[in-house]
C-alpha positions, 0 to 999 in steps of 0.5 A: 290299498294296503292297510299300512297305508290307510293307517298313514293319515290317521297317525299323521291326523292324530299327530297334528289334532294332539299338537292342536289341542294344547293350542287352542286351550291356550288361545282361548285363555288368553281370550285370542278370539275375543281380542280379535273380535269373534264371540265364541262361546266357550262351550264351542271350543270345548266341544271342538277339543272334544271332538279332536280327542275323540278323533285321537283316541280312535285314530289310536285304535286304526293306527293299531287295527287291521282289516274291518276293525281299521275301517271302523276306527277310521270312521268313527275318527273321522265322525269324531272330527266332524262332530266337534266341528259341527257342535262349534258352528251350530252351538249358538243356535241350538243351545237357544231353540233346540225345540225349533230343531228337535230331529237335529238335536236328538241326531246330535245327542244320541251321536255325542253319547254313542262316540264318548261312551265308546272312546271312553270305553277305550281309554278307562275301561268299563267302569265309567261306561256302566255309570253313566248308561245307569244314569241314563237308564235313571232318567229314562225310568226313575219312576220305576225305583221304589223308596226315596230315591223314585224319579221322573221318568223322561222321554228318550228324546228329550234326554238326548237333546239335553245331552246334546245342546245344553250348557249343563251337560256335556258341554258344562263346566267340568268338561271346560276345566278340563280343557282350559285349565287341566291342558294347561297345567299338563303342558306347563309340566311336560315343558318344564321337564323337557327343560331339566325340571326332572334332574333339577327334582332329583337334585333337590330330593338328593339334597333333601334326603342328605345321606342318612340311613335309607337315603334312596328311598327318601329321594324317591319320595321326595323327587315322586312327589315333587313330579306328581305335583306336576303331573297330577297322575299317580300311575304316569308318574309311577311309570316315569319316576320308578324307573329310576327310583325303584331298582335306586331303592332295591339296591340300597336293600329295601325289598322288591315290595317295599320298593314299589310300594313307597314309590307308589304311594309317594307319587299318589301324593303328588294328587293332593299336593301343591302347586298343581295337585291334579285335574280334580282341585281344579275342579273343586276351585270351580264347583265352589266358586273359590280361588285356586289358591285358596285350595292350594293353601288348604292342602299344604298342610295335609299334604306335608303330613302325608309326605312326612309320615312316609318319610318317617317310616322309611328312616324306622325301616331303614334303622331297623334293617340297617339300610345304610346310606348310598355312598354311591349317590351323587350329591351336588353342592345346592349352589350348583343345583339352583345354577343348573336348574335356575329356569325350573325355579324362576318358572315356579317363582313366576307361576307361584308370585302370579298366583298369590302376589297379582290374584292371577287365574291359576291358568293363565299364571301357568301360561306366563311360566310356560312363556318364560321357559319357551322364550329362555330355551328357544333363546338358548338353542338359538345361541347353541345352534349359533355355536356362542352359548350353552343352557337350558335349551329346547329345539323348535321340534322338541318343543312340537314334540311336546305339546304333541305329547300333551294333547295325547295325554289329556285327550282321556281326562277330556273324554272322562270330563265329558261322560262326568258333565253328563251323569252332572247334568242328568243328576240335575235334570232328574232330581236324583242329586237333590233326592240322594242328598236328602236321604244322606242329610236323614241318615247323617242326622241320626249319624254323621260319623257313619255317613262319613265313613259310608262316603268314605268307602263309596269313594274309595270303591267308586275309585277301583275302577275310575281315575281320580277326576271322576270319582271326585266329581260323583261324589262332589255332586252325590255326597259332598252336598250333604256334608255341607247340608250337616254344617260341615264347611263346604271346602271340608266336604269336598277335600274329605272326598277328593282324598277318598277318590285318590285313596283308591290307588293304593287301596287292595285289590285293586291298587292301580298305582302300587301295581304299576310300581310291581311292574318294575319291581318284580315284586308280586302285585298283592303284597306290593298293594298290602304295603302301599296301604301300610305306608300310606295309613295316615292319608285314610285318617286324614280326611276325617280331621278335615271335618272334625279338626278344620285347622289341619285346612288353615281354617281358624285361628293360627293357634289352633292351626298350630296345635292340630299339625303339631300334635298330627305330627307327633301322632304319626311319629308314635304310631309308625314307631308302634307299627314297626317295632323301632323308632330310633332303637328297637322298641320292645312290643309293650312300647310298640302298644303304648306309642300306637295307642296314645298315637291313634288317641292324638289323632281322635277328635276327643273334643267330640265326646268329652272336654276340650282338656281331654284331648289337649291332655292327651295331645300334650301327653303325646307331644312330651313322649316323642320329645323325651324319647328324642332326648333319651336317645341321643343323650344315650348315644352321646355316652355310649361315643364318649365311652368309646372315645 
C-alpha cells in the first residue's frame, strides 16, 4: 500500500475530529446530556475531547510523514482516540476505586503521560515538556532535595495512578476550562470573522484613527487590538492581521522594524483586552471562583492605558518623522459601517448584555451570541441562494469548515492545559506548592518589592518558551498564593502574574509575537523585538500598579479609581515624550529628561515611602504640565496660522 493511501484516512479523521471537538463543547455547556437523562462527569467529556485533540495532533504528523514515521504517527493517533474513549467509559469506576484496579490505573497513567508529553512536544516544543518531567522527578525523588523545598518521595506506581484517574490531575479544572470555555470563545471568534467581523473591525479602526499623522499605524493598533481580543493569541493575530497592517504602515513611511513592533505590541495586548482576553482570563475566573465579568471589569483600565500608550507613541513618532496621514485609505461614513457590520455588533451586544445584565456564565453567553450569528447568517444564505436578498451570509459548508478550523486551533490549548493539570496536581500531592509559597512569603516579608521583581522575572523567563496560558497556570499555583498571603488582594496578585506571563511575547531575546511580525516586515528579528520592548514599556510597569495602586483594577472608591487612571494617563504622555524626544513639537534634551523623570515619579507609589501629599502633589504637577503644554502649543499654532492668513 502506498503512503498516500495510508495518509488519507488520517487526514479524514483529523478533519472529522476537529469538527466534533467544538460541537461536543457546545452540547456539554448547554447541558444536553443531562437534559436527556444521562449522568456524565465533566472529566469524562474533557477526556474524550483530549483524546480527540491528541488524535488530531498525531494525525497531522501522519499526514506529512513517510515510511516508519507514518506508521508510528498513525499508531499514536489511533491509540489517542482509544484513550479518550476508554477514559470516557471507565472514569466513573476508576476515579472511585482505582485501588481495586491497580494495574489498570497504572497502565492508564503511563499511557496518558506519554501521549500528552509527546503531543505537547509536537505542538509547543520542549519547554513545557521539560517542566512537566521535572515535576514528575520531584514527585519521585523530592526527599533528596535539600533545604526548605525538600519533599517526600512517592512510588512511581502511585504517581501514575494519580495522573490517570484523579480529578485533581490531568482531567481537572485546567483541562475542563479549556474544553468547555476556551473552545466556545474560539469558535465564537472564528464564526464572527467569517460573517464580516474582520471588515467591521477594520472599518471601526479606520474611523477611530481619523486622518491625523501616522493614521495607518493607529488603524493597525485599533484593528489588531479588536482582533486580538477575540482570538486571544498574539502570534496567530500577528500572522492574520499583520499581512495587511504591516505593509500599510511601511507604505506610509514607518520603518520595517517599527511596523513589525507596533503590530506585535498591538496583537499581544489583545490577550488583556476585554471582552474575551484569551484562555488565561477564564482560567483566572475559575481559580478565583469569581464571575468572569469581574475579571473583565478589572481589565478595562489597564487595557485602555496599554493601548493609549501605544497610540500616543505612534502619534509622537509620526509628528517627529513627518509621517503624514495616508489619504489613500477609504473612510466610510459611520452609519454605513454600522449598517454593513450590524450582525457582528449585535453579537457583541448579546454577549456583553448576557454577561452583565442577566449574569449569564461567559460560555453560555458566547453560545447565545454564536447562535444569533449562525441563525441569521444561514437565513441570509438561504435567501441569497434563492436570489431574494443579500446580507452577512454563510453557507453550511463554510460553517462546517469554520467549526473544523476552530477544532484544529484549540487542540494545542487542550494539550497545554492537560499538562498544566498534571503539574498543578503534582504540586498539590507533593507539597511543593505549599513549601515554595512559604519560602516566598518569608522572602517577601523582608522585601515585598524584591519578591514582585523576582516573580516578574520568573514569569517572563517561563514565557520565553511557553504560551501565556501555561505560564499563568504555573505562576498562579506557585507565586500568586505567596503574594496573597502577604496581604495583596487576590485579583491583584493574579493579574500581576498574568501580565508578566503575557509580556514574554514582546520581550527579547525570544519575543515570539515580534519575531512573527519580523517575518512579515522583513526587518531583523532582534531589532523588531527591541522596538516592541520599547513600544510596550508601560506594560512592564502596570502590574506593579495593580499591587500599589489597586484602583487601576476598579478596586476602591470612584475618586481613587479616577485619580489613578488620570495620573497614569498623564504619566504615559510625559514618559513617551521623553523617550521619543517629540510631543506636539520637538523637545530639547533638558525637556526630555524632565518629562521622563516627572512621568516616572507620577507612576511610582510614593505613598509607600512618604506622605500621601507627596504623591498627590507630584501627580498634580504632572497633570498641570501636560495640560499647560497642550494649551500653549495650540495657542502658538493658532497665532502662527493667524499670521499666515
